[in-house]
C-alpha positions as CSV (number, residue, x, y, z in Angstrom):
1,M,0.0,0.0,0.0
2,A,1.4,3.4,-1.1
3,V,1.5,6.3,1.3
4,F,-0.2,9.5,0.1
5,K,2.3,12.3,-0.7
6,T,2.9,15.0,-3.2
7,A,6.2,15.1,-5.2
8,A,9.1,16.6,-3.3
9,I,9.3,19.6,-5.7
10,F,6.2,21.2,-4.2
11,S,6.7,23.4,-1.2
12,D,5.8,26.7,0.4
13,H,7.1,29.8,-1.5
14,M,7.4,27.9,-4.8
15,V,7.0,29.6,-8.2
16,L,4.9,27.9,-10.8
17,Q,5.3,28.7,-14.5
18,R,2.9,31.3,-15.9
19,E,0.9,30.9,-19.1
20,K,1.6,27.1,-19.2
21,N,-0.4,24.0,-17.9
22,I,0.7,23.2,-14.3
23,C,1.0,19.5,-13.4
24,I,0.5,18.7,-9.7
25,F,1.4,15.1,-8.9
26,G,2.4,12.5,-6.3
27,Q,1.7,9.0,-5.0
28,G,-1.1,7.3,-3.1
29,E,-3.2,4.2,-2.6
30,N,-4.9,2.9,-5.7
31,D,-8.5,4.0,-6.3
32,K,-8.4,6.8,-3.7
33,T,-9.7,10.2,-4.8
34,V,-7.3,13.1,-4.7
35,T,-8.7,16.7,-4.6
36,V,-6.4,19.6,-5.6
37,T,-7.6,23.1,-4.8
38,F,-5.8,26.2,-6.3
39,N,-7.0,29.7,-6.9
40,G,-10.5,29.0,-5.8
41,K,-11.0,26.0,-8.1
42,S,-11.0,22.3,-7.3
43,Y,-9.9,19.4,-9.4
44,E,-10.3,15.7,-8.7
45,T,-8.5,12.6,-9.9
46,K,-8.1,8.9,-8.9
47,V,-4.9,7.2,-7.9
48,K,-3.9,4.6,-10.5
49,E,-0.8,2.4,-10.3
50,E,0.0,4.2,-7.0
51,A,0.4,7.6,-8.8
52,W,-1.8,10.6,-9.4
53,S,-1.6,13.8,-11.3
54,V,-3.8,16.9,-12.0
55,L,-3.3,19.3,-14.8
56,L,-4.1,22.9,-13.9
57,P,-4.9,25.4,-16.7
58,P,-2.5,28.2,-17.7
59,M,-2.7,31.2,-15.4
60,A,-1.4,34.8,-15.5
61,A,1.4,35.9,-13.1
62,G,0.4,36.6,-9.5
63,T,1.4,36.0,-5.9
64,G,-0.1,34.9,-2.6
65,Y,-1.7,31.7,-3.7
66,E,-2.4,28.6,-1.7
67,L,-2.4,25.0,-2.9
68,T,-4.3,22.3,-1.0
69,V,-4.1,18.6,-1.9
70,I,-6.4,16.2,0.0
71,C,-6.6,12.4,-0.2
72,G,-9.1,10.9,2.3
73,A,-8.2,12.1,5.8
74,E,-4.7,13.2,4.7
75,G,-3.8,16.5,3.2
76,R,-1.0,18.9,2.3
77,N,-1.2,22.7,2.2
78,F,1.3,24.9,0.5
79,K,1.3,28.7,1.1
80,D,2.8,31.8,-0.5
81,I,2.9,30.4,-4.0
82,A,3.7,32.7,-7.0
83,I,2.8,32.2,-10.6
84,G,5.6,33.7,-12.8
85,E,8.9,32.7,-14.2
86,V,12.2,31.4,-12.8
87,W,15.4,32.1,-14.6
88,L,18.5,30.1,-13.9
89,A,21.8,31.5,-15.2
90,G,25.1,29.8,-15.2
91,G,28.5,30.9,-16.2
92,Q,31.6,32.7,-15.0
93,S,31.9,35.5,-12.5
94,N,31.7,38.2,-15.2
95,M,28.3,37.0,-16.4
């Protein structure tokens, strides 16, 4: 039996990509229902092969969002989420 959890990449203060579909995913017990709530809208899916995922629609940039993921009596709540862009730069010190 798989334990309910969200993927490790999800946390408080995260930034999710703007204007693109957002995939929220994790693991759980087969046939359980997972409810994802974000920006006032709820989405449901079933756990299959001990995995689940929900695709959120593209959203404009913004801050101060909350993400709640519930499966049965267990839940995860992530706060202070932003929708925007993250740029990673690599190079030498004169970059």
